[in-house]
C-alpha positions as CSV (number, residue, x, y, z in Angstrom):
1,M,-25.9,72.2,27.4
2,R,-22.2,71.4,28.1
3,T,-21.5,74.7,29.8
4,T,-24.5,74.2,32.1
5,L,-23.4,70.7,33.0
6,A,-19.9,71.9,33.6
7,A,-21.2,74.6,35.9
8,A,-23.3,72.0,37.8
9,R,-20.2,69.8,38.2
10,T,-18.1,72.8,39.3
11,T,-20.8,73.7,41.9
12,A,-20.9,70.1,43.1
13,R,-17.1,70.0,43.4
14,A,-17.1,73.3,45.3
15,A,-19.8,72.0,47.6
16,A,-17.8,68.9,48.2
17,L,-14.6,70.8,49.0
18,L,-16.5,73.1,51.3
19,A,-18.1,70.1,53.1
20,A,-14.7,68.5,53.4
21,A,-13.2,71.7,54.9
22,C,-16.1,71.9,57.4
23,V,-15.6,68.3,58.4
24,R,-11.8,68.8,58.9
25,A,-12.4,71.9,61.0
26,R,-15.1,70.1,63.1
27,R,-12.9,67.0,63.6
28,A,-10.1,69.3,64.8
29,E,-12.5,70.7,67.4
30,L,-13.8,67.3,68.4
31,R,-10.3,66.0,69.0
32,K,-10.2,68.4,72.0
33,Q,-13.4,66.7,73.4
34,P,-13.2,63.0,74.1
35,D,-16.9,62.4,73.9
36,G,-17.6,64.0,70.5
37,G,-17.7,60.8,68.4
38,Y,-21.4,60.8,67.7
39,T,-21.3,64.5,66.7
40,T,-18.5,63.7,64.2
41,E,-20.6,61.0,62.6
42,T,-23.6,63.3,62.3
43,V,-21.6,66.1,60.8
44,I,-20.0,63.8,58.2
45,I,-23.4,62.3,57.2
46,T,-25.0,65.8,57.0
47,A,-22.1,67.2,54.9
48,L,-22.4,64.3,52.5
49,L,-26.2,64.8,52.2
50,V,-25.8,68.5,51.6
51,G,-23.1,67.8,49.0
52,L,-25.4,65.3,47.2
53,G,-28.3,67.7,47.4
54,L,-26.3,70.6,45.9
55,G,-25.1,68.3,43.1
56,V,-28.7,67.3,42.3
57,L,-29.9,70.9,42.5
58,G,-27.2,71.9,40.1
59,I,-28.1,69.2,37.6
60,I,-31.8,70.0,37.8
61,A,-31.1,73.7,37.4
62,A,-29.0,73.0,34.4
63,K,-31.7,70.9,32.8
64,V,-34.5,73.4,33.5
65,T,-32.4,76.2,32.1
66,D,-31.6,74.2,29.0
67,K,-35.3,73.3,28.5
68,A,-36.4,77.0,29.1
69,N,-33.8,78.2,26.5
70,G,-35.2,75.8,24.0
71,L,-38.8,77.3,24.2
72,T,-39.9,79.5,21.4
73,F,-42.8,81.9,21.6
């Protein structure tokens, strides 16, 4: 159980780092465009939601796998 939770946490951290990198790259692009403020806000919110979704998906996958491993036939 601990290894699956650790894997879920690692996945969530990787997703957060990827989202942060995407936001930094997008912000660098938007600095070149003076009217890109709304887009930056949308990208940040979307990245946060994707990160949260991946974290939840990792936790659910870990729990389902743990439950499936506990079944006996």
